[in-house]
C-alpha positions in Angstrom: -8.6 -2.9 -27.1 -6.2 -0.2 -25.7 -7.3 1.6 -22.6 -5.9 5.1 -22.0 -3.5 5.4 -19.1 -4.7 7.1 -15.9 -5.2 10.8 -16.3 -2.6 13.0 -14.5 1.1 13.7 -14.4 3.2 10.8 -15.8 6.0 10.9 -13.3 8.4 8.3 -12.0 8.3 7.7 -8.2 11.9 8.7 -7.6 11.3 11.5 -5.1 8.8 14.0 -3.7 7.5 16.6 -6.1 7.0 19.2 -3.5 7.6 19.8 0.2 4.8 19.1 2.6 3.0 22.0 4.2 1.6 21.7 7.7 -2.2 22.4 8.0 -3.2 25.5 10.0 -5.8 23.5 11.9 -3.5 20.6 12.8 -1.9 19.9 16.2 1.8 20.6 16.5 4.2 18.0 15.2 5.0 16.9 18.8 1.3 16.5 19.5 0.9 14.4 16.4 3.7 12.1 17.3 2.5 11.7 20.9 -1.0 10.7 19.6 0.3 7.9 17.4 0.2 4.7 19.6 -3.4 5.3 20.6 -4.4 6.1 17.0 -2.9 2.8 15.8 -4.5 0.8 18.6 -7.9 2.4 17.8 -7.5 1.5 14.1 -6.9 -2.1 15.0 -9.8 -2.0 17.4 -12.1 -0.9 14.6 -11.4 -4.0 12.4 -14.4 -6.2 11.8 -14.8 -9.4 13.8 -12.8 -12.5 12.8 -14.8 -14.9 10.7 -14.4 -18.3 12.3 -13.7 -21.5 10.4 -12.1 -19.7 7.4 -8.8 -18.0 6.6 -9.1 -14.3 7.1 -7.0 -11.7 5.3 -5.7 -8.6 7.1 -4.4 -5.7 5.0 -2.2 -2.8 6.1 -2.1 -0.1 3.4 0.9 2.1 3.9 1.0 5.5 2.1 4.6 6.7 2.7 5.0 10.1 1.2 2.9 13.0 2.5 3.8 15.4 -0.2 1.5 13.9 -2.8 -2.2 12.9 -2.5 -1.7 10.0 -5.0 -0.4 7.7 -2.3 -3.2 8.5 0.2 -5.7 8.0 -2.5 -4.3 4.6 -3.3 -4.0 3.3 0.2 -7.5 4.4 1.2 -8.9 2.9 -2.0 -7.1 -0.4 -1.3 -8.8 -0.6 2.1 -12.2 0.2 0.6 -11.8 -2.3 -2.2 -10.8 -5.2 0.0 -13.4 -4.7 2.7 -16.3 -3.9 0.3 -15.6 -6.4 -2.5 -14.1 -9.4 -0.6 -16.5 -9.4 2.3 -16.2 -10.0 6.1 -13.1 -12.2 5.9 -11.1 -9.2 4.5 -10.0 -6.6 7.1 -8.1 -3.4 6.4 -6.4 -0.5 8.2 -4.6 2.5 6.7 -1.3 4.1 7.8 -0.9 7.3 5.8 1.2 10.5 5.7 -0.9 13.3 4.4 -1.7 16.9 5.7 -5.4 16.2 5.5 -5.4 13.1 7.8 -3.0 14.1 10.6 -5.9 14.0 13.1 -7.9 11.1 11.6 -5.4 8.4 10.5 -2.2 7.0 12.0 1.0 8.0 10.3 2.7 5.7 7.9 6.0 5.2 9.7 8.2 2.4 11.0 7.0 2.6 14.6 3.3 2.6 13.6 3.9 -0.4 11.3 5.4 -2.3 14.2 2.5 -1.3 16.5 -0.1 -2.3 13.9 1.6 -5.7 13.4 1.7 -6.2 17.1 -2.1 -5.5 17.2 -2.8 -7.9 14.3 -0.7 -10.6 15.9 -3.2 -10.5 18.8 -6.3 -11.0 16.6 -5.1 -13.1 13.7 -5.2 -16.9 13.7 -2.6 -19.3 12.3 -4.4 -19.8 9.0 -4.9 -16.0 8.4 -3.0 -14.1 5.8 -1.2 -10.8 6.4 -1.1 -8.4 3.5 1.1 -5.3 3.3 0.5 -2.8 0.5 3.2 -0.1 0.3 2.8 2.9 -2.0 5.4 5.6 -2.0 8.5 6.8 -3.8 11.4 4.4 -4.1 15.1 4.9 -4.5 17.8 3.1 -6.6 19.2 1.5 -3.4 15.7 0.1 -2.6 14.5 2.4 0.1 10.9 3.5 0.5 10.4 7.2 1.2 8.6 7.7 4.5 8.0 11.5 4.8 5.7 13.9 6.6 7.8 17.0 6.8 8.9 18.2 9.4 8.5 14.9 11.3 11.8 12.9 11.5 10.6 9.6 9.9 13.0 6.8 8.8 12.9 5.2 5.4 12.1 1.5 5.1 14.5 -0.5 3.0 14.3 -3.9 1.4 16.6 -5.3 4.0 14.6 -3.8 6.9 11.3 -5.3 6.1 12.2 -9.0 6.7 13.6 -8.1 10.1 10.3 -6.3 11.0 8.3 -9.2 9.9 10.5 -11.7 11.7 9.5 -10.2 15.0 5.9 -11.3 14.5 4.3 -14.7 14.1 2.8 -14.4 10.7 3.2 -17.4 8.5 1.2 -16.4 5.4 2.1 -13.1 3.8 1.3 -11.1 0.7 3.5 -8.1 0.2 2.9 -5.5 -2.5 5.5 -2.7 -3.0 4.4 0.0 -5.4 7.4 2.2 -6.0 10.3 2.8 -8.3 13.0 0.1 -8.1 10.8 -2.0 -5.9 11.9 -5.2 -7.5 14.8 -5.0 -5.1 12.4 -6.0 -2.3 11.9 -9.5 -3.7 15.1 -11.3 -2.9 15.0 -10.7 0.9 11.3 -11.3 1.1 10.7 -14.4 -1.1 9.7 -17.7 0.5 7.3 -20.6 0.2 4.8 -18.8 2.5 5.0 -15.4 0.8 3.7 -13.8 -2.3 5.6 -10.6 -3.3 4.6 -8.3 -6.1 6.4 -5.1 -7.1 5.5 -2.3 -9.5 8.9 -2.3 -11.1 12.1 -4.2 -11.7 15.0 -3.5 -9.3 16.6 -1.1 -11.8 13.5 0.5 -13.3 11.2 3.4 -12.4 7.4 3.0 -12.1 5.0 5.7 -13.2 1.8 7.6 -12.4 2.7 9.6 -9.3 2.9 13.4 -9.1 0.9 16.2 -7.6 -1.5 16.2 -10.6 -2.1 12.4 -10.5 -4.9 10.7 -8.6 -3.5 7.1 -8.6 -0.3 5.4 -9.9 -0.2 3.2 -12.9 0.3 0.0 -10.8 -2.5 1.0 -8.4 -4.9 1.7 -11.2 -4.1 -1.4 -13.1 -3.9 -3.9 -10.2 -6.4 -2.5 -7.8 -9.0 -0.7 -9.8 -9.0 -2.6 -13.2 -7.9 -6.1 -12.2 -9.1 -6.8 -8.6 -12.6 -5.4 -9.5 -12.9 -8.4 -11.8 -11.0 -11.2 -10.1 -10.2 -12.3 -6.5 -7.0 -14.0 -7.7 -4.0 -11.8 -6.9 -1.7 -13.5 -9.3 -4.1 -13.3 -12.2 -4.7 -9.7 -11.4 -0.9 -9.1 -11.4 -0.6 -10.5 -14.9 -3.5 -8.5 -16.2 -2.1 -5.4 -14.6 1.4 -6.0 -16.1 0.0 -6.2 -19.6 -2.1 -3.1 -19.1 0.8 -1.1 -17.7 3.0 -2.2 -20.6 0.4 -0.8 -23.0 0.3 2.5 -21.2 4.1 2.8 -21.1 4.3 2.0 -24.8 1.6 4.6 -25.5 3.5 7.2 -23.4 7.0 6.2 -24.8 8.3 5.3 -21.4 11.0 2.8 -20.4 9.0 -0.3 -19.3 8.8 -0.6 -15.5 8.6 -4.4 -15.7 6.5 -5.4 -12.6 7.9 -8.4 -10.8 6.3 -11.3 -8.9 7.5 -14.1 -6.6 4.9 -16.8 -5.8 5.6 -19.1 -2.9 4.1 -22.6 -3.3 2.6 -22.5 0.1 1.0 -19.1 -0.1 -0.6 -19.9 -3.5 -2.5 -22.8 -1.9 -3.4 -20.7 1.2 -4.8 -17.9 -1.0 -6.9 -20.5 -2.8 -8.3 -21.6 0.5 -9.1 -17.9 1.3 -10.9 -17.5 -2.0 -13.1 -20.5 -1.4 -14.5 -18.6 1.7 -15.5 -15.4 -0.1 -18.2 -14.3 -2.6 -16.9 -11.2 -4.3 -19.2 -8.3 -4.3 -19.8 -5.5 -6.8 -17.0 -3.4 -8.2 -15.8 -0.5 -6.1 -15.4 2.8 -8.0 -12.2 4.7 -7.5 -12.7 8.3 -6.2 -9.8 10.5 -5.0 -9.8 11.8 -1.5 -10.8 15.5 -0.9 -7.9 18.0 -0.9 -6.1 18.9 2.2 -7.2 22.0 4.2 -5.4 25.3 4.1 -1.7 25.0 5.0 1.2 27.2 6.0 4.6 27.0 4.4 6.2 25.7 7.6 5.2 23.7 10.7 4.2 25.6 13.8 
């Protein structure tokens, strides 16, 4: 049975649809930057206690582009889904760029990703699994847009991420890159201890972003539709891929061709994690409330 694609603008994640406005009630950009280390450390400190005797999974959801709410919606939903559906062995923190969360959530940027990984390295055990979920725009040269105008944030490229991870002692990794051209992240990241999933082939766009969209095609299919019915990430990927293909055919779009690389070691470790969980009820998707009033330029 065909399921209608997610409502909203059908846009490829090739670039921001509009410039970000700075909220009237927000601190200055300099104050926001200054507050970041403490905000990330506080987010790590709010994680639930480690469950002894079982592999635990630690998710960092990274919403890179602050000009569209779709990425914030998706990152926040991923965190809710994992912690509510997969129980106490699943932990999540959100890094996000959005005008509505400048005072409540750490920014999604390179520095905060490093600080968050440093924090997780102090609490995770050798059998635990690190999961990174990136959602943003992607470029043809395999760079993830990291933007919260007017803050000077650096993009994260496919060749950058392995170096970031190499500085931390995580063996078991699941990396999801939801962006256009994201298949380019697979070659530098693949390995026996790593599962990599991307929303598109290295030369294809993905769909479902835009200022009128609540969640991307891949986020809707993999998170909302698939992981609400299975705890197996690979099975969920295949289900999502088929669903996305149907939506793209319905909308007469060039197929995005989601990609996957399954390391032999991580497959077995994820199976061990699944043995320690009892999935809970489905978690409904609800978009975040809109940002407060903004000005056209930062103070």
